[in-house]
C-alpha positions in Angstrom: 43.6 -42.2 38.3 41.1 -39.3 38.3 41.3 -36.4 40.8 38.1 -37.7 42.5 39.7 -41.2 42.9 42.9 -39.7 44.3 40.9 -37.6 46.7 38.9 -40.7 47.9 42.2 -42.6 48.4 43.5 -39.7 50.6 40.3 -39.6 52.6 40.5 -43.3 53.2 44.1 -43.1 54.4 43.5 -39.9 56.5 40.3 -41.4 58.0 42.3 -44.5 59.1 44.8 -42.3 60.8 42.4 -39.9 62.5 38.8 -41.2 62.9 38.1 -42.4 66.5 41.3 -41.1 67.9 41.4 -38.8 70.9 43.5 -35.7 71.4 45.6 -36.3 74.5 48.1 -33.3 74.4 48.4 -29.9 72.7 51.6 -27.9 72.8 53.7 -25.5 70.6 56.9 -26.8 69.1 60.0 -26.1 71.1 62.5 -23.6 69.7 64.8 -26.6 69.0 62.1 -28.5 67.1 61.4 -25.4 64.9 65.1 -24.9 64.3 65.5 -28.6 63.3 62.7 -28.0 60.7 64.5 -24.8 59.5 61.4 -22.8 60.6 61.4 -19.3 62.0 58.1 -19.8 63.8 56.6 -22.6 65.9 53.4 -24.5 65.0 50.9 -26.0 67.4 51.3 -29.8 67.8 48.5 -32.2 68.5 49.2 -35.6 70.0 46.7 -38.4 69.5 46.1 -41.4 71.8 48.1 -43.7 69.6 51.1 -41.3 69.9 50.6 -39.8 66.4 51.6 -36.1 66.3 50.0 -33.6 64.0 52.0 -30.5 63.1 50.6 -28.0 60.6 52.9 -26.8 57.9 52.4 -23.9 55.5 52.7 -26.3 52.5 53.3 -29.9 51.5 57.0 -29.4 51.4 57.3 -28.3 55.0 58.7 -24.9 54.3 57.3 -23.2 57.4 55.0 -23.7 60.4 51.3 -23.4 59.6 48.3 -22.1 61.5 45.0 -23.9 61.9 41.6 -22.4 61.0 38.6 -23.4 63.1 34.8 -22.9 62.8 34.8 -21.6 66.4 33.8 -17.9 66.7 35.9 -17.5 69.9 39.1 -19.1 68.3 38.8 -18.8 64.5 42.6 -19.3 64.1 45.2 -21.2 66.0 48.3 -19.1 65.2 52.0 -19.9 64.8 54.3 -18.5 67.4 
C-alpha cells in the first residue's frame, strides 16, 4: 500500500467518525484522568453528540497530553493545563 493510499484510508475512517457530528461538551481532563494516563498535564477533551470523546496527545503512543492549534487569531492554541 502506498503512502497516499494509507492516507486516503485514514481520511475515510476519520471522516466516518467526525463528519456531521456536533460538539456537545468541552472540558479539561480531571487530575485523576491525567494520572491514569501517566500524564503530568491535562488535555482538553471534546465530546461529540454520539458520545465519542476526542483527547489530544503529544504523539501516537499517548506519552503526554497534547495542545490543539487553531486558525483563530484570538485563540491560536488550546493549551494543556
